[in-house]
C-alpha positions as CSV (number, residue, x, y, z in Angstrom):
1,X,62.2,236.6,285.8
2,X,64.3,235.4,283.2
3,X,64.2,232.5,280.6
4,X,67.5,231.2,280.1
5,X,68.2,228.9,276.7
6,X,70.2,225.7,277.1
7,X,71.6,223.7,274.2
8,X,74.1,221.1,273.7
9,X,72.0,218.5,275.7
10,X,72.7,215.0,275.6
11,X,69.8,212.7,274.3
12,X,69.8,211.7,277.8
13,X,69.4,214.9,280.0
14,X,66.0,215.0,281.9
15,X,64.0,218.0,283.1
16,X,65.5,217.1,286.8
17,X,69.1,217.1,286.7
18,X,68.3,220.4,284.9
19,X,66.6,222.0,288.0
20,X,69.0,220.8,290.4
21,X,72.2,222.2,288.0
22,X,70.5,225.2,287.8
23,X,68.9,225.1,291.7
24,X,72.2,225.2,292.7
25,X,72.1,228.8,291.8
26,X,68.4,230.4,292.9
27,X,65.0,229.3,292.3
28,X,63.6,228.0,289.4
29,X,60.0,227.7,288.0
30,X,59.9,225.6,285.6
31,X,62.4,223.3,283.1
32,X,61.4,222.7,279.7
33,X,63.2,220.2,277.2
34,X,62.3,220.7,273.8
35,X,60.8,217.2,272.5
36,X,60.1,216.1,268.9
37,X,56.2,216.0,269.0
38,X,56.2,212.7,266.7
39,X,59.0,210.7,268.8
40,X,58.9,212.1,272.3
41,X,62.6,212.3,271.4
42,X,64.7,215.5,272.5
43,X,65.6,218.0,270.5
44,X,69.5,219.0,272.3
45,X,68.2,222.1,274.3
46,X,65.6,223.3,276.7
47,X,64.6,226.3,278.4
48,X,65.1,227.3,281.9
49,X,63.2,229.7,284.1
50,X,64.1,231.7,286.9
51,X,62.4,234.6,289.2
52,X,65.6,235.9,289.5
53,X,66.9,238.5,287.2
54,X,70.8,237.6,289.6
55,X,70.4,234.4,290.2
56,X,70.1,233.6,286.6
57,X,73.0,235.1,285.9
58,X,75.1,233.3,288.4
59,X,73.8,230.2,287.1
60,X,74.3,230.8,283.2
61,X,78.1,232.4,284.0
62,X,78.7,229.1,285.9
63,X,76.6,226.6,283.8
64,X,77.6,228.2,280.0
65,X,80.5,225.3,279.0
66,X,80.2,223.2,282.1
67,X,79.3,219.1,281.4
68,X,76.9,217.4,281.8
69,X,76.3,213.9,280.7
70,X,79.1,214.8,278.5
71,X,78.6,217.7,276.3
72,X,79.8,221.1,276.8
73,X,76.2,222.9,278.0
74,X,75.3,225.8,275.7
75,X,73.7,229.0,278.2
76,X,72.8,231.5,277.8
77,X,69.5,234.4,277.9
78,X,67.1,232.7,276.1
79,X,65.5,235.6,273.1
80,X,62.6,235.8,272.2
81,X,60.4,234.2,269.3
82,X,61.2,235.6,265.9
83,X,57.3,235.8,264.3
84,X,57.0,233.1,261.6
85,X,55.2,234.0,258.1
86,X,55.2,237.7,256.7
87,X,55.4,237.7,253.3
88,X,55.1,235.2,250.3
89,X,53.6,231.8,250.2
90,X,55.0,230.4,253.9
91,X,52.1,232.3,255.6
92,X,48.9,230.3,253.6
93,X,49.4,233.0,250.9
94,X,48.1,231.7,246.7
95,X,46.2,228.6,248.7
96,X,42.7,229.8,247.4
97,X,41.0,228.7,243.9
98,X,38.4,226.9,243.2
99,X,39.9,223.4,243.0
100,X,39.7,222.7,238.8
101,X,42.1,222.3,237.0
102,X,43.2,224.4,234.3
103,X,42.0,223.8,230.4
104,X,44.0,225.5,228.7
105,X,47.8,224.3,228.9
106,X,50.6,226.1,231.0
107,X,53.7,227.3,227.8
């Protein structure tokens, strides 16, 4: 199973259009256009899953740089998602406390 990243998508590109483009090179298990959670608008990239590594490589080579809906696609093997958090205040650290205000002034 190979997960493929497809970037620089036109906001009008649909899952069906991407599936048709990749199906020319082999079996496509899943196509997922990433959308904004609030508006539902495409964020301009997608992921395509293909079960055969060989077919996926052929699709990547053929489709990278190819134009679809007026945009040159950026197609490559998807990298694993990086872990978020891991320190600082971004992981929820420092959010504790009693909820009361300090009585002494902060200088």
